C-alpha positions in Angstrom: 16.2 -18.1 3.5 14.1 -20.3 5.9 15.3 -22.2 8.9 12.9 -23.8 11.4 9.4 -22.5 10.9 7.4 -23.0 14.1 3.7 -22.5 14.4 2.6 -19.4 16.3 -0.9 -18.0 16.7 -1.3 -14.2 17.1 -4.2 -13.5 19.4 -6.4 -10.5 19.2 -5.1 -9.4 22.6 -1.5 -9.6 21.4 -2.3 -7.6 18.3 -4.2 -5.0 20.3 -1.3 -4.6 22.8 1.2 -4.2 19.9 -1.0 -1.6 18.3 -1.2 0.4 21.6 2.6 0.1 21.9 3.4 1.0 18.3 3.4 4.8 18.8 6.0 4.4 21.6 8.0 2.1 19.4 7.9 4.5 16.5 9.1 7.3 18.7 11.9 5.1 20.1 13.1 3.9 16.8 12.9 7.0 14.6 15.6 7.1 11.9 19.0 7.6 13.5 22.6 7.6 12.2 23.1 3.9 13.1 22.5 3.1 9.4 24.7 5.9 8.1 27.3 5.1 5.5 30.2 5.8 7.9 28.9 3.6 10.7 27.8 0.6 8.6 31.0 0.6 6.6 33.1 1.0 9.8 31.3 -2.1 11.1 32.0 -4.0 7.9 35.7 -3.0 8.1 35.9 -4.2 11.7 35.1 -7.7 10.5 38.0 -7.8 8.0 41.0 -10.0 8.8 43.9 -8.8 6.6 46.2 -11.2 8.4 44.4 -14.0 6.7 43.8 -12.2 3.4 42.8 -8.6 2.5 39.4 -10.0 1.3 38.8 -12.2 4.4 36.0 -11.3 6.7 34.5 -12.7 9.9 30.8 -13.3 10.2 30.5 -11.7 13.6 32.8 -10.4 16.3 32.6 -13.7 18.1 33.5 -15.7 15.0 37.0 -17.1 15.4 37.8 -17.5 11.7 36.8 -15.7 8.5 34.5 -17.4 6.0 33.6 -17.0 2.4 30.0 -16.1 3.1 31.2 -13.1 5.1 33.5 -11.9 2.3 30.4 -11.9 0.0 28.3 -10.0 2.6 31.1 -7.4 2.8 31.3 -7.0 -1.0 27.5 -6.6 -1.3 27.1 -4.2 1.6 30.0 -2.0 0.4 28.7 -2.0 -3.1 25.2 -0.8 -2.0 27.0 2.4 -0.8 29.2 2.6 -3.9 32.2 2.0 -1.7 33.9 -0.5 -4.0 34.8 2.4 -6.2 37.6 3.2 -3.7 39.3 -0.2 -4.4 42.4 0.0 -6.5 42.7 -2.2 -9.6 45.0 -4.5 -7.7 42.7 -4.7 -4.6 39.7 -5.5 -6.9 41.7 -8.2 -8.7 42.9 -9.7 -5.4 39.3 -9.9 -4.1 38.1 -11.6 -7.3 41.0 -14.1 -7.1 40.1 -14.8 -3.5 36.6 -15.7 -4.4 37.7 -17.7 -7.4 39.9 -19.8 -5.2 36.9 -21.4 -3.5 35.4 -22.9 -6.7 35.3 -26.6 -7.3 35.5 -28.6 -10.5 31.7 -28.7 -10.7 31.5 -24.9 -10.6 30.1 -24.7 -7.1 31.8 -22.6 -4.5 32.7 -24.3 -1.2 34.3 -23.1 2.0 36.3 -25.9 3.7 35.6 -24.3 7.1 31.9 -24.8 6.6 32.1 -28.4 5.2 29.2 -30.5 6.4 26.4 -32.7 5.2 24.0 -29.8 5.6 26.1 -27.7 3.3 25.8 -30.4 0.6 22.0 -30.7 1.0 20.5 -27.4 2.2 19.3 -24.7 -0.1 18.4 -22.1 2.5 22.1 -22.2 3.3 24.9 -24.5 1.9 26.9 -24.5 -1.3 24.3 -23.7 -3.9 23.1 -20.7 -1.8 26.7 -19.6 -1.3 27.4 -19.9 -5.0 24.6 -17.4 -5.7 26.2 -15.0 -3.3 29.6 -15.4 -5.1 27.8 -14.7 -8.4 26.4 -11.4 -7.0 29.8 -10.5 -5.6 31.4 -11.1 -8.9 28.8 -8.7 -10.5 29.7 -6.1 -8.0 33.5 -6.5 -8.4 33.5 -7.0 -12.1 34.8 -10.6 -12.1 33.5 -14.0 -13.1 34.0 -17.6 -12.2 36.8 -19.6 -13.8 34.9 -22.8 -14.2 31.7 -23.7 -16.1 28.7 -24.6 -13.9 28.6 -28.4 -14.4 26.4 -28.6 -11.2 23.5 -27.5 -13.3 23.5 -30.7 -15.5 20.4 -32.3 -13.7 18.2 -29.4 -15.0 19.7 -28.9 -18.4 17.1 -31.0 -20.2 13.4 -30.4 -20.4 12.6 -33.8 -18.8 15.3 -33.3 -16.1 14.0 -29.9 -15.1 10.3 -31.0 -15.0 11.2 -34.1 -13.1 13.2 -32.0 -10.6 10.3 -29.6 -10.1 7.9 -32.4 -9.6 10.2 -33.9 -6.9 9.9 -30.7 -4.7 7.5 -30.2 -1.9 4.7 -27.9 -3.1 2.7 -28.3 0.1 3.6 -27.1 3.7 7.3 -27.0 2.8 6.9 -24.9 -0.3 9.0 -22.1 1.3 12.0 -24.4 1.5 11.4 -25.5 -2.1 11.4 -21.9 -3.2 15.0 -21.5 -1.9 15.9 -24.5 -4.0 14.2 -23.1 -7.1 15.9 -19.7 -6.6 19.4 -21.1 -6.3 19.0 -23.3 -9.4 17.1 -20.6 -11.3 19.8 -18.0 -10.6 22.4 -20.6 -11.7 20.6 -21.1 -15.0 20.2 -17.3 -15.7 23.8 -16.7 -14.7 25.0 -19.5 -17.0 23.1 -18.1 -19.9 24.2 -14.5 -19.5 27.7 -14.8 -18.0 28.9 -18.2 -19.3 26.9 -17.7 -22.5 25.4 -21.1 -22.5 22.3 -20.7 -24.7 20.6 -23.9 -23.5 20.7 -22.6 -20.0 18.6 -19.6 -21.1 16.1 -22.0 -22.7 15.8 -24.0 -19.4 15.4 -20.7 -17.5 12.4 -19.9 -19.7 11.0 -23.3 -19.2 11.4 -22.9 -15.5 9.3 -19.7 -15.5 6.7 -21.4 -17.7 6.4 -24.2 -15.2 6.1 -21.7 -12.3 3.3 -20.0 -14.2 1.4 -23.3 -14.5 1.7 -23.9 -10.7 0.7 -20.5 -9.4 -2.6 -19.9 -7.7 -4.9 -17.8 -10.0 -6.8 -16.5 -6.9 -3.8 -15.1 -5.0 -0.8 -15.1 -7.4 1.1 -17.2 -4.8 2.4 -20.7 -4.7 1.4 -23.5 -2.3 -2.0 -24.5 -1.0 -4.4 -21.8 0.1 -4.6 -23.3 3.6 -2.1 -25.2 5.8 -2.8 -27.8 8.5 0.6 -27.3 10.1 0.7 -23.5 10.4 -1.6 -20.7 11.6 -3.2 -18.5 8.9 -0.9 -15.6 9.7 2.3 -17.7 9.5 1.1 -19.5 6.4 0.4 -16.2 4.6 3.9 -15.1 5.5 5.5 -18.3 4.3 3.6 -18.1 1.0 4.9 -14.5 0.5 8.4 -15.6 1.4 8.0 -18.4 -1.3 6.9 -15.9 -3.9 9.7 -13.5 -3.1 12.3 -16.1 -4.0 10.5 -16.9 -7.3 9.6 -13.4 -8.3 13.3 -12.5 -8.3 13.7 -14.8 -11.3 10.8 -13.1 -13.1 12.2 -9.7 -12.3 15.6 -10.5 -13.9 13.9 -11.7 -17.1 11.7 -8.5 -17.0 8.7 -10.9 -17.1 5.6 -9.9 -15.2 4.7 -12.6 -12.7 1.3 -14.2 -13.2 -1.5 -12.6 -11.2 0.9 -10.2 -9.4 -2.0 -7.7 -8.9 -3.8 -10.2 -6.8 -0.7 -11.0 -4.8 0.1 -7.5 -3.7 -2.8 -7.2 -1.2 -1.6 -10.4 0.4 1.9 -9.0 0.7 0.5 -5.8 2.2 -1.3 -8.0 4.7 1.9 -9.3 6.1 2.8 -6.0 7.7 2.6 -6.2 11.5 1.7 -3.5 14.0 5.3 -2.5 14.5 5.9 -1.6 10.9 7.8 -4.7 10.0 6.6 -7.9 8.4 7.2 -10.7 11.0 4.4 -12.9 12.3 6.5 -15.5 14.1 8.1 -17.6 11.4 11.6 -17.1 12.8 10.7 -15.6 16.2 7.7 -17.3 17.7 8.3 -15.9 21.2 8.1 -12.3 20.0 6.4 -12.6 16.6 6.3 -8.9 15.8 10.1 -8.7 16.2 10.4 -9.8 12.6 13.5 -11.4 11.1 15.7 -9.8 8.4 14.2 -12.4 6.0 10.6 -11.8 6.9 11.1 -8.1 6.4 12.9 -8.2 3.0 10.6 -10.9 1.7 7.7 -8.4 1.8 9.7 -5.2 1.3 11.3 -6.3 -2.0 8.0 -7.2 -3.9 6.3 -4.1 -2.6 9.1 -1.9 -3.9 9.8 -4.0 -7.0 6.2 -4.5 -8.3 4.4 -1.4 -7.1 4.0 -0.3 -10.7 2.0 -3.4 -11.4 -0.8 -2.3 -9.1 -1.2 1.5 -9.4 -4.5 1.3 -7.5 -2.4 0.2 -4.4 0.4 2.7 -4.9 -0.8 4.9 -2.0 -1.0 2.0 0.4 2.4 0.6 -0.7 4.1 4.0 -0.3 2.6 4.3 3.2 3.7 0.8 4.2 7.2 1.4 2.9 7.6 4.6 4.9 6.3 2.9 8.0 8.8 0.0 7.6 11.9 2.1 7.5 12.1 3.0 11.2 11.5 -0.6 12.1 14.3 -1.9 9.9 16.7 0.8 11.2 15.9 -0.1 14.8 17.6 -3.5 14.2 21.0 -1.7 14.0 23.2 -0.9 16.9 25.2 2.2 17.5 28.3 0.8 15.8 26.5 0.1 12.5 25.8 -3.6 12.7 22.4 -5.3 12.5 20.8 -8.3 14.1 18.7 -11.0 12.4 16.1 -11.0 15.2 16.1 -8.6 18.1 17.2 -10.1 21.4 17.4 -13.6 20.0 20.3 -16.0 19.3 20.7 -16.9 15.7 22.2 -20.1 14.2 22.7 -20.0 10.5 23.8 -23.4 9.3 27.2 -23.7 11.1 28.8 -22.9 14.5 31.0 -20.3 12.6 27.7 -18.6 11.7 26.0 -18.8 15.1 25.6 -15.8 17.5 24.1 -14.9 20.8 21.2 -12.5 21.5 21.9 -9.0 20.3 25.2 -9.7 18.4 25.3 -8.1 15.0 26.4 -10.1 12.0 27.6 -9.3 8.5 24.7 -11.3 7.1 22.0 -9.3 9.0 23.8 -6.0 8.3 23.9 -6.7 4.5 20.3 -8.0 4.3 18.8 -5.2 6.4 20.8 -2.5 4.5 19.5 -4.1 1.3 16.0 -3.7 2.7 16.6 0.0 3.3 17.9 0.4 -0.2 14.8 -1.3 -1.6 12.6 0.8 0.6 14.2 3.9 -0.8 14.0 2.7 -4.3 10.3 2.0 -3.9 9.9 5.6 -2.6 11.7 7.0 -5.7 15.1 7.5 -4.1 17.9 6.2 -6.3 21.0 6.8 -4.2 21.9 3.1 -3.9 23.8 0.7 -6.2 22.4 -2.6 -7.2 24.0 -5.4 -9.3 23.1 -6.7 -12.8 23.2 -10.4 -11.8 20.0 -12.3 -11.1 18.9 -12.6 -7.5 18.5 -10.6 -4.3 20.5 -7.5 -5.2 19.3 -7.2 -8.7 18.1 -3.7 -9.4 14.4 -3.1 -8.7 14.4 -0.2 -11.3 15.0 -2.8 -14.0 11.9 -4.9 -13.2 8.9 -5.4 -15.3 6.1 -3.0 -14.6 
């Protein structure tokens, strides 16, 4: 996910001050029970609105109406903890039917409350991104869509797929393009393995072949080596965020990404002095207060592909251990997490807009997923992941 991506330059003085402050921060944000199963699940439950539907959830406490995105975040967070096992057969079926009710004739899932031009066009948010979340939720609940994915037709031929890829921005906006590729790539893989459309699988293979051809042999990343629009620190972060979205597709296919060994040192270089991975992409005023996206975009590949670079295993393990207190520090005492500390956050729509310090179901899910990935990278397997392609796909099933 990428919203506005402002330019920020990290001065040596700022970095030095952050390094001096980091021991105090580490002491302040040692692991607490704010991310315990009971607190996080209690926060998730507090967002549920059974008066609307047993599967209806609000995005945040200030959100006046429940939305489909929030229902998906609730499914995915609960499933990480294995909490969906407590659903009765009837409750599980009811949740599946609730999700199915939002599907349109083209196979995309749309929430009428979020209807907008942006929802039609954006891929860092919008309908295609929401559809991915519904796919993952179905995998967690044991359901599936009722309608075939006609929305994939533009990329269901070799010429259509290559023409579509050529139309994307592979320059300074490559991070936005990577959201688009992830959404459509997940759609192709899901169509192949859930809807059993063989040609979708062939197009997914072609997509990965095309990505292979566009990757940098020097760094294993996509996009130009330098950017005029962004500082070196932010551009490095944006290229890693780009790769994260694309590597998820490789991971599902158990296909080793090209030049992944050269990419891992770049991913490691995104760690900041506070143990997180933000350099100002989403928070230019306080660049080391990294966002949930900046953190997971580096945590996931470090945990998922550590086996591809055994020579870096010691560094990767150390960085993952340092990152955990930082991620946990973004949770409040009631088990909810924020996207960026002390900052308002607008995610696509007024119903997904919050003030400074207000936890959301999106941030809670994404930061809990970061913690689950951290633990998986450190050899702890006490979390549940899903079998569907995308963000919550099991890192233990990835190619070494």
